[in-house]
C-alpha atoms as one frame of an Amber mdcrd trajectory, in Angstrom:
protein
 129.960 -51.062 201.917 127.671 -48.979 199.787 125.014 -50.722 197.712 126.527
 -49.483 194.412 129.931 -50.791 195.389 128.474 -54.156 196.404 126.610 -54.456
 193.081 129.776 -53.591 191.131 131.752 -56.190 193.061 129.134 -58.844 192.326
 129.233 -57.976 188.610 133.025 -58.230 188.616 132.962 -61.634 190.303 130.283
 -62.882 187.873 132.340 -61.686 184.908 135.434 -63.469 186.232 133.456 -66.714
 186.701 131.975 -66.516 183.206 135.390 -65.847 181.686 136.825 -68.853 183.525
 134.014 -71.079 182.264 134.583 -69.922 178.671 138.328 -70.583 178.952 137.773
 -74.052 180.427 135.175 -74.880 177.761 137.440 -73.584 174.981 140.408 -75.592
 176.225 138.226 -78.680 176.494 137.123 -78.275 172.867 140.685 -77.617 171.701
 141.958 -80.688 173.513 139.339 -82.998 171.975 141.148 -84.986 169.247 139.790
 -85.002 165.715 138.308 -88.344 164.648 140.769 -90.532 162.738 140.503 -90.151
 158.973 140.568 -92.935 156.353 143.845 -93.815 154.646 144.431 -95.079 151.115
 147.302 -97.184 149.750 148.194 -99.214 146.652 146.288 -96.727 144.513 146.064
 -97.402 140.772 144.313 -94.880 138.547 144.185 -96.377 135.068 145.923 -99.433
 133.681 149.264 -99.795 135.435 148.492 -96.529 137.261 149.105 -94.585 134.051
 146.534 -91.900 134.891 144.826 -92.259 131.510 141.220 -92.934 130.571 140.210
 -93.731 126.998 136.820 -92.565 125.740 134.368 -95.446 125.496 136.831 -97.941
 126.981 137.118 -99.850 130.224 138.874 -97.998 133.039 140.690 -99.560 135.992
 140.697 -98.214 139.560 142.221 -99.926 142.593 142.714 -98.705 146.156 143.257
-100.317 149.535 141.165 -98.349 152.035 141.408 -98.403 155.812 138.739 -96.434
 157.629 139.337 -94.352 160.721 136.181 -95.944 162.114 134.004 -97.445 159.362
 133.613 -96.537 155.698 130.561 -94.483 154.795 131.113 -94.437 151.036 133.746
 -94.134 148.299 133.428 -91.802 145.337 135.407 -90.385 142.443 135.018 -87.155
 140.536 136.609 -86.232 137.212 136.471 -82.466 136.789 138.026 -79.832 134.562
 141.338 -78.421 135.615 141.462 -74.675 136.023 144.021 -74.374 133.214 141.844
 -76.351 130.769 139.009 -73.871 130.315 138.886 -74.499 126.563 137.311 -77.915
 127.192 133.591 -78.450 126.897 131.760 -78.380 130.208 132.132 -82.096 130.982
 132.526 -83.847 134.314 131.880 -87.290 135.713 131.102 -88.751 139.116 130.609
 -92.250 140.528 130.030 -93.426 144.092 129.964 -96.833 145.767 128.053 -97.489
 148.980 128.757-101.251 148.974 131.740-100.675 151.267 129.604 -99.003 153.963
 130.333-100.341 157.433 133.656-101.970 156.520 136.849-101.195 158.390 139.056
-102.245 155.454 138.176-102.661 151.793 139.812-103.372 148.452 138.172-100.985
 146.022 138.798-102.678 142.684 136.515-101.193 140.057 136.153-101.249 136.295
 133.861 -98.840 134.491 133.671 -97.262 131.051 134.791 -93.716 130.353 131.580
 -92.245 128.849 131.278 -91.766 125.114 130.503 -88.058 125.625 133.771 -87.433
 127.493 136.020 -84.724 126.059 139.713 -85.322 125.384 141.985 -83.284 127.619
 143.548 -82.969 131.062 141.468 -83.230 134.229 141.582 -83.516 138.000 140.778
 -86.991 139.267 139.460 -86.694 142.831 139.194 -89.715 145.111 137.061 -89.286
 148.231 136.502 -91.719 151.090 133.965 -90.636 153.708 134.055 -92.161 157.172
 131.027 -92.802 159.392 132.811 -90.784 162.118 132.519 -87.627 159.995 136.115
 -87.525 158.763 137.148 -88.022 155.161 140.077 -88.663 152.829 140.247 -86.540
 149.682 143.102 -86.259 147.207 143.404 -84.878 143.685 145.499 -86.480 140.942
 146.499 -85.475 137.426 144.393 -87.306 134.866 144.174 -87.416 131.086 141.292
 -88.494 128.865 142.219 -89.591 125.362 140.272 -90.219 122.192 141.146 -93.756
 121.005 141.819 -92.343 117.529 144.735 -90.369 118.977 146.444 -93.192 120.872
 150.024 -93.899 119.738 149.331 -97.620 120.296 146.064 -99.391 120.985 146.878
-102.971 121.996 144.140-105.587 121.958 143.954-109.372 121.886 143.431-110.378
 118.261 143.774-114.181 118.294 144.573-116.820 120.899 144.909-120.442 119.772
 145.576-123.322 122.174 146.115-127.041 121.540 146.340-130.112 123.778 148.535
-133.009 122.652 148.825-131.269 119.239 145.045-131.300 118.778 142.788-128.223
 118.777 141.560-127.249 122.235 140.107-123.740 121.962 140.294-120.455 120.068
 139.579-116.932 121.343 139.421-113.916 119.025 138.911-110.192 119.526 135.273
-110.741 120.547 136.747-112.346 123.713 134.191-115.136 123.900 135.664-117.771
 126.193 135.297-121.537 125.721 133.556-123.611 128.390 134.408-126.973 129.904
 138.145-126.865 129.131 140.021-129.626 130.975 143.717-130.496 131.081 145.035
-133.728 132.572 148.402-134.473 134.132 150.787-135.400 131.323 148.954-133.401
 128.618 151.138-131.263 126.369 149.974-127.662 126.145 150.802-125.299 123.260
 149.386-121.810 122.972 150.030-118.852 120.698 148.582-115.378 120.995 148.642
-112.251 118.829 148.293-108.696 120.126 147.532-106.021 117.525 148.360-102.319
 117.190 151.637-102.156 119.088 155.103-100.689 118.570 158.125 -99.755 120.656
 158.883-102.164 123.508 156.481-104.679 124.994 156.289-107.954 126.923 153.729
-110.729 126.888 153.148-113.464 129.460 150.884-116.499 129.297 150.252-117.852
 132.774 148.328-120.474 134.730 146.978-119.378 138.126 145.032-121.331 140.706
 141.604-119.775 140.989 141.749-119.704 144.783 144.874-117.514 144.644 142.528
-114.643 143.729 145.281-113.125 141.600 144.395-111.719 138.177 147.161-109.246
 137.234 146.233-106.700 134.584 149.761-105.525 133.786 153.146-107.235 133.599
 154.402-105.270 136.611 151.476-106.543 138.678 152.353-110.233 138.223 153.205
-111.957 141.498 155.467-114.770 140.323 154.980-116.657 143.585 151.374-117.222
 142.474 151.693-118.002 138.765 152.997-120.766 136.518 154.529-119.172 133.432
 153.708-120.980 130.202 155.539-118.443 128.039 157.229-115.042 128.051 158.210
-113.089 124.944 159.231-109.507 124.157 159.495-107.073 121.280 162.068-104.277
 121.196 162.259-101.042 119.202 159.383-101.968 116.885 159.205 -98.870 114.690
 155.794 -99.250 113.068 152.388-100.072 114.546 151.874-103.749 113.830 150.981
-107.115 115.364 153.078-108.963 117.919 152.820-112.567 119.045 154.755-115.297
 120.786 155.428-117.091 117.494 157.474-115.846 114.526 156.999-117.343 111.073
 159.998-117.737 108.783 158.020-117.052 105.592 158.687-120.547 104.274 156.014
-122.484 106.120 158.038-122.849 109.302 158.937-120.863 112.382 161.775-118.711
 113.605 160.134-119.072 117.008 157.405-121.606 117.719 155.150-121.537 120.772
 156.733-123.771 123.397 155.491-127.186 124.437 154.676-127.455 128.112 153.770
-130.589 130.063 150.983-130.289 132.610 152.694-131.597 135.723 156.188-130.358
 134.818 158.625-129.745 137.670 159.390-126.163 136.575 157.725-123.543 134.409
 158.884-121.710 131.256 159.775-118.384 132.858 162.906-116.657 131.575 165.707
-116.040 132.195 165.241-118.525 135.059 162.463-121.162 135.218 160.532-121.308
 138.477 160.139-124.625 140.344 156.457-125.595 140.512 156.157-126.197 144.224
 154.718-124.606 147.353 151.801-122.279 146.636 151.911-123.032 142.895 152.298
-126.817 143.177 150.054-128.632 140.715 146.682-129.740 142.044 143.250-130.730
 140.826 140.703-127.963 140.451 139.936-124.647 138.831 142.659-122.528 137.239
 142.801-119.347 135.206 144.737-119.315 131.953 145.679-115.754 131.145 147.371
-113.425 128.685 149.019-110.251 130.021 150.702-107.766 127.693 152.286-104.435
 128.636 153.737-101.919 126.222 156.424-100.266 128.326 157.126 -97.531 125.765
 153.587 -96.130 125.878 152.439 -97.479 129.249 149.476 -99.370 127.797 148.365
-102.884 128.753 145.839-105.533 127.821 144.873-108.761 129.576 142.406-111.608
 129.214 141.589-114.685 131.298 139.577-117.854 130.858 138.815-120.692 133.266
 139.866-124.326 132.916 140.150-127.375 135.146 143.107-129.621 135.909 142.798
-133.262 136.885 144.973-136.309 137.484 146.998-134.962 140.407
Protein backbone atom coordinates (compact mmCIF):
# COMPACT_ATOMS: atom_id res chain seq x y z
CA UNK A 1 0.00 0.00 0.00
CA UNK A 2 1.29 3.41 -0.92
CA UNK A 3 2.30 5.79 1.85
CA UNK A 4 -0.39 8.35 0.88
CA UNK A 5 -3.07 5.69 0.98
CA UNK A 6 -1.86 4.43 4.36
CA UNK A 7 -1.90 7.98 5.79
CA UNK A 8 -5.43 8.57 4.46
CA UNK A 9 -6.62 5.31 5.99
CA UNK A 10 -5.14 6.26 9.36
CA UNK A 11 -6.87 9.66 9.21
CA UNK A 12 -10.18 7.98 8.39
CA UNK A 13 -9.86 5.55 11.29
CA UNK A 14 -8.92 8.40 13.67
CA UNK A 15 -11.92 10.42 12.53
CA UNK A 16 -14.24 7.45 13.10
CA UNK A 17 -12.83 6.93 16.62
CA UNK A 18 -13.20 10.61 17.50
CA UNK A 19 -16.77 10.66 16.20
CA UNK A 20 -17.61 7.59 18.28
CA UNK A 21 -16.14 9.20 21.40
CA UNK A 22 -18.18 12.38 20.83
CA UNK A 23 -21.38 10.36 20.35
CA UNK A 24 -20.75 8.31 23.49
CA UNK A 25 -19.92 11.44 25.50
CA UNK A 26 -23.00 13.25 24.17
CA UNK A 27 -25.28 10.34 25.00
CA UNK A 28 -23.77 10.12 28.46
CA UNK A 29 -24.49 13.81 29.07
CA UNK A 30 -28.02 13.50 27.68
CA UNK A 31 -28.74 10.50 29.87
CA UNK A 32 -27.59 12.24 33.07
CA UNK A 33 -30.78 13.22 34.94
CA UNK A 34 -31.31 16.82 36.00
CA UNK A 35 -31.08 17.37 39.76
CA UNK A 36 -34.47 17.32 41.50
CA UNK A 37 -35.98 20.77 41.92
CA UNK A 38 -37.75 22.16 45.01
CA UNK A 39 -41.53 21.98 45.24
CA UNK A 40 -43.94 24.39 46.93
CA UNK A 41 -47.40 23.72 48.37
CA UNK A 42 -49.99 25.40 50.61
CA UNK A 43 -48.97 28.77 49.21
CA UNK A 44 -50.68 31.87 50.61
CA UNK A 45 -49.84 35.26 49.14
CA UNK A 46 -51.64 37.85 51.24
CA UNK A 47 -54.29 37.40 53.89
CA UNK A 48 -56.39 34.38 52.97
CA UNK A 49 -54.32 34.11 49.76
CA UNK A 50 -56.08 37.18 48.36
CA UNK A 51 -53.03 38.34 46.40
CA UNK A 52 -53.24 41.85 47.85
CA UNK A 53 -50.69 43.98 49.67
CA UNK A 54 -51.66 47.23 51.37
CA UNK A 55 -49.15 50.08 51.46
CA UNK A 56 -47.62 50.47 54.90
CA UNK A 57 -49.43 47.42 56.28
CA UNK A 58 -48.43 43.96 57.39
CA UNK A 59 -48.29 41.35 54.63
CA UNK A 60 -48.69 37.59 55.04
CA UNK A 61 -46.77 34.93 53.10
CA UNK A 62 -46.90 31.18 53.71
CA UNK A 63 -45.42 28.29 51.76
CA UNK A 64 -44.52 24.68 52.49
CA UNK A 65 -41.20 24.01 50.75
CA UNK A 66 -39.61 20.65 50.03
CA UNK A 67 -36.12 20.80 48.58
CA UNK A 68 -34.81 18.52 45.87
CA UNK A 69 -31.68 18.19 47.99
CA UNK A 70 -31.36 21.02 50.53
CA UNK A 71 -32.64 24.59 50.47
CA UNK A 72 -30.11 27.26 49.56
CA UNK A 73 -32.39 30.26 50.07
CA UNK A 74 -35.92 31.59 49.56
CA UNK A 75 -36.70 34.95 48.01
CA UNK A 76 -39.57 37.01 46.67
CA UNK A 77 -39.63 39.77 44.09
CA UNK A 78 -42.45 42.22 43.40
CA UNK A 79 -41.93 43.76 39.97
CA UNK A 80 -43.92 45.79 37.48
CA UNK A 81 -46.04 43.90 35.02
CA UNK A 82 -45.35 44.61 31.38
CA UNK A 83 -48.86 46.03 30.91
CA UNK A 84 -48.47 48.46 33.84
CA UNK A 85 -45.85 50.78 32.38
CA UNK A 86 -47.64 53.86 33.71
CA UNK A 87 -46.53 52.97 37.25
CA UNK A 88 -43.55 54.64 38.85
CA UNK A 89 -40.37 52.59 38.68
CA UNK A 90 -40.91 50.67 41.93
CA UNK A 91 -39.94 47.13 42.84
CA UNK A 92 -39.26 45.19 46.00
CA UNK A 93 -37.19 42.17 46.96
CA UNK A 94 -36.65 40.13 50.12
CA UNK A 95 -34.62 36.97 50.72
CA UNK A 96 -34.31 34.55 53.63
CA UNK A 97 -31.22 32.41 54.18
CA UNK A 98 -32.44 31.01 57.53
CA UNK A 99 -33.82 27.95 55.72
CA UNK A 100 -30.41 27.04 54.24
CA UNK A 101 -29.59 23.36 54.64
CA UNK A 102 -33.15 22.26 55.42
CA UNK A 103 -34.89 19.54 53.45
CA UNK A 104 -38.37 20.81 54.37
CA UNK A 105 -39.43 24.20 55.69
CA UNK A 106 -42.56 26.16 56.53
CA UNK A 107 -41.93 29.64 55.20
CA UNK A 108 -44.35 31.74 57.25
CA UNK A 109 -43.40 35.39 56.98
CA UNK A 110 -44.90 38.75 57.84
CA UNK A 111 -43.41 41.98 56.55
CA UNK A 112 -44.64 45.47 55.76
CA UNK A 113 -45.37 46.65 52.24
CA UNK A 114 -43.09 49.73 52.04
CA UNK A 115 -44.55 53.20 52.37
CA UNK A 116 -43.04 54.18 49.00
CA UNK A 117 -44.86 51.39 47.15
CA UNK A 118 -47.05 52.47 44.24
CA UNK A 119 -50.66 51.31 43.90
CA UNK A 120 -51.22 49.04 40.92
CA UNK A 121 -50.86 45.53 39.54
CA UNK A 122 -47.59 43.61 39.77
CA UNK A 123 -45.92 40.25 39.30
CA UNK A 124 -45.18 38.47 42.56
CA UNK A 125 -42.28 36.07 41.98
CA UNK A 126 -41.44 33.33 44.47
CA UNK A 127 -38.04 31.68 44.08
CA UNK A 128 -36.57 28.75 45.99
CA UNK A 129 -32.95 27.90 45.19
CA UNK A 130 -31.61 24.44 45.95
CA UNK A 131 -28.04 23.63 46.98
CA UNK A 132 -27.94 21.13 44.07
CA UNK A 133 -28.20 24.01 41.58
CA UNK A 134 -31.88 23.58 40.71
CA UNK A 135 -34.58 26.08 41.57
CA UNK A 136 -38.33 26.65 41.79
CA UNK A 137 -39.65 29.91 40.33
CA UNK A 138 -43.25 30.91 39.73
CA UNK A 139 -44.98 34.21 39.01
CA UNK A 140 -48.36 35.20 40.45
CA UNK A 141 -50.75 38.09 39.88
CA UNK A 142 -50.46 40.63 42.67
CA UNK A 143 -52.10 43.93 43.55
CA UNK A 144 -50.86 46.73 45.79
CA UNK A 145 -53.51 49.01 47.22
CA UNK A 146 -53.46 52.36 48.95
CA UNK A 147 -55.35 51.96 52.26
CA UNK A 148 -57.37 55.08 51.39
CA UNK A 149 -58.88 53.19 48.45
CA UNK A 150 -59.89 50.01 50.27
CA UNK A 151 -63.64 49.26 50.15
CA UNK A 152 -63.37 47.97 53.74
CA UNK A 153 -60.50 48.24 56.19
CA UNK A 154 -61.30 45.97 59.15
CA UNK A 155 -59.37 46.38 62.38
CA UNK A 156 -59.85 45.40 66.01
CA UNK A 157 -61.30 48.43 67.78
CA UNK A 158 -62.19 47.13 71.26
CA UNK A 159 -62.06 43.78 73.04
CA UNK A 160 -63.47 43.53 76.56
CA UNK A 161 -63.35 40.34 78.64
CA UNK A 162 -64.72 39.55 82.11
CA UNK A 163 -64.33 36.63 84.52
CA UNK A 164 -67.23 35.81 86.84
CA UNK A 165 -68.84 39.13 85.76
CA UNK A 166 -65.80 41.11 86.94
CA UNK A 167 -63.36 42.97 84.67
CA UNK A 168 -60.49 40.81 83.45
CA UNK A 169 -58.80 42.70 80.60
CA UNK A 170 -59.35 45.22 77.81
CA UNK A 171 -57.55 45.47 74.46
CA UNK A 172 -58.05 48.42 72.09
CA UNK A 173 -56.77 49.31 68.64
CA UNK A 174 -53.23 49.80 69.98
CA UNK A 175 -53.24 45.99 70.48
CA UNK A 176 -51.39 46.09 73.79
CA UNK A 177 -51.98 42.72 75.43
CA UNK A 178 -52.50 42.16 79.17
CA UNK A 179 -50.05 40.00 81.11
CA UNK A 180 -50.59 37.34 83.75
CA UNK A 181 -54.17 36.46 82.75
CA UNK A 182 -55.35 33.27 84.48
CA UNK A 183 -58.62 31.36 84.24
CA UNK A 184 -59.56 28.57 86.64
CA UNK A 185 -61.83 25.59 86.10
CA UNK A 186 -65.39 26.72 86.84
CA UNK A 187 -64.79 30.40 85.97
CA UNK A 188 -67.41 32.04 83.77
CA UNK A 189 -65.93 33.79 80.75
CA UNK A 190 -67.65 36.61 78.83
CA UNK A 191 -66.01 38.49 76.00
CA UNK A 192 -67.18 41.04 73.46
CA UNK A 193 -65.24 42.43 70.54
CA UNK A 194 -65.83 45.19 67.98
CA UNK A 195 -64.33 45.28 64.49
CA UNK A 196 -64.50 48.62 62.67
CA UNK A 197 -64.78 49.65 59.02
CA UNK A 198 -66.67 46.69 57.59
CA UNK A 199 -69.67 46.11 55.34
CA UNK A 200 -71.12 43.32 53.22
CA UNK A 201 -70.79 39.84 54.74
CA UNK A 202 -68.41 38.84 57.51
CA UNK A 203 -67.84 36.30 60.28
CA UNK A 204 -66.10 36.59 63.62
CA UNK A 205 -64.80 33.82 65.87
CA UNK A 206 -63.41 34.01 69.39
CA UNK A 207 -61.42 30.90 70.19
CA UNK A 208 -59.24 29.26 72.83
CA UNK A 209 -56.27 27.24 71.54
CA UNK A 210 -53.66 25.28 73.44
CA UNK A 211 -50.32 26.94 72.88
CA UNK A 212 -48.61 23.65 72.06
CA UNK A 213 -51.02 23.10 69.15
CA UNK A 214 -48.98 25.72 67.27
CA UNK A 215 -52.13 26.83 65.47
CA UNK A 216 -52.79 30.56 65.04
CA UNK A 217 -55.23 30.93 62.12
CA UNK A 218 -55.29 34.35 60.47
CA UNK A 219 -58.53 33.89 58.53
CA UNK A 220 -61.81 32.12 59.23
CA UNK A 221 -61.13 29.59 56.46
CA UNK A 222 -57.82 28.67 58.09
CA UNK A 223 -59.39 27.60 61.41
CA UNK A 224 -58.83 23.92 62.18
CA UNK A 225 -61.79 23.14 64.41
CA UNK A 226 -60.11 20.00 65.71
CA UNK A 227 -57.62 22.30 67.46
CA UNK A 228 -59.81 25.11 68.80
CA UNK A 229 -62.45 25.67 71.46
CA UNK A 230 -65.00 28.14 70.11
CA UNK A 231 -66.13 30.72 72.65
CA UNK A 232 -68.34 32.55 70.16
CA UNK A 233 -69.25 32.83 66.48
CA UNK A 234 -71.27 35.66 64.95
CA UNK A 235 -71.96 36.96 61.44
CA UNK A 236 -73.18 40.04 59.61
CA UNK A 237 -74.99 39.85 56.28
CA UNK A 238 -75.59 42.44 53.55
CA UNK A 239 -74.37 45.36 55.66
CA UNK A 240 -74.78 48.24 53.21
CA UNK A 241 -72.67 50.95 54.82
CA UNK A 242 -69.16 50.88 56.27
CA UNK A 243 -69.65 50.62 60.01
CA UNK A 244 -68.68 48.69 63.15
CA UNK A 245 -69.56 45.07 63.82
CA UNK A 246 -69.38 43.14 67.07
CA UNK A 247 -70.65 40.03 68.78
CA UNK A 248 -73.09 42.03 70.89
CA UNK A 249 -76.09 44.08 69.71
CA UNK A 250 -77.57 46.80 71.90
CA UNK A 251 -81.32 47.38 71.86
CA UNK A 252 -81.04 51.15 72.37
CA UNK A 253 -82.81 50.96 75.72
CA UNK A 254 -79.93 49.93 77.94
CA UNK A 255 -80.20 46.25 77.12
CA UNK A 256 -79.18 43.82 74.42
CA UNK A 257 -80.70 42.21 71.37
CA UNK A 258 -77.70 39.88 71.54
CA UNK A 259 -75.42 39.67 74.55
CA UNK A 260 -71.99 38.02 74.54
CA UNK A 261 -72.46 34.45 75.71
CA UNK A 262 -71.43 33.07 79.08
CA UNK A 263 -69.01 30.18 78.87
CA UNK A 264 -67.79 27.97 81.71
CA UNK A 265 -64.12 27.05 81.73
CA UNK A 266 -64.31 23.27 81.90
CA UNK A 267 -67.56 22.94 79.92
CA UNK A 268 -68.19 19.65 78.13
CA UNK A 269 -68.80 21.32 74.75
CA UNK A 270 -67.99 24.66 73.15
CA UNK A 271 -70.21 27.41 71.69
CA UNK A 272 -69.67 26.65 68.01
CA UNK A 273 -72.71 26.94 65.75
CA UNK A 274 -74.73 25.41 64.27
CA UNK A 275 -73.35 22.42 66.20
CA UNK A 276 -71.30 22.67 69.43
CA UNK A 277 -68.10 20.65 69.50
CA UNK A 278 -67.39 18.23 72.38
CA UNK A 279 -64.29 19.36 74.29
CA UNK A 280 -62.35 16.13 74.25
CA UNK A 281 -59.35 14.52 72.57
CA UNK A 282 -56.81 17.06 71.32
CA UNK A 283 -58.82 19.99 72.70
CA UNK A 284 -59.62 18.47 76.11
CA UNK A 285 -59.16 20.99 78.91
CA UNK A 286 -55.79 20.94 80.64
CA UNK A 287 -53.58 23.14 82.76
CA UNK A 288 -51.12 25.36 80.94
CA UNK A 289 -50.70 28.05 78.34
CA UNK A 290 -53.47 28.89 75.88
CA UNK A 291 -54.06 31.52 73.23
CA UNK A 292 -57.29 33.50 73.26
CA UNK A 293 -57.92 34.85 69.80
CA UNK A 294 -60.18 36.93 67.60
CA UNK A 295 -60.46 36.03 63.90
CA UNK A 296 -62.63 38.05 61.52
CA UNK A 297 -63.00 37.56 57.77
CA UNK A 298 -65.01 39.76 55.44
CA UNK A 299 -66.05 37.31 52.74
CA UNK A 300 -67.45 40.02 50.45
CA UNK A 301 -64.12 41.83 50.10
CA UNK A 302 -61.73 39.03 51.06
CA UNK A 303 -60.17 40.96 53.94
CA UNK A 304 -59.32 39.57 57.38
CA UNK A 305 -58.01 40.65 60.76
CA UNK A 306 -56.86 38.60 63.74
CA UNK A 307 -55.36 39.11 67.17
CA UNK A 308 -54.15 36.76 69.91
CA UNK A 309 -53.13 37.05 73.54
CA UNK A 310 -51.77 34.46 75.97
CA UNK A 311 -53.43 33.24 79.16
CA UNK A 312 -53.09 30.31 81.54
CA UNK A 313 -55.64 27.74 82.68
CA UNK A 314 -55.49 25.96 86.01
CA UNK A 315 -57.56 23.63 88.16
CA UNK A 316 -57.69 20.67 85.78
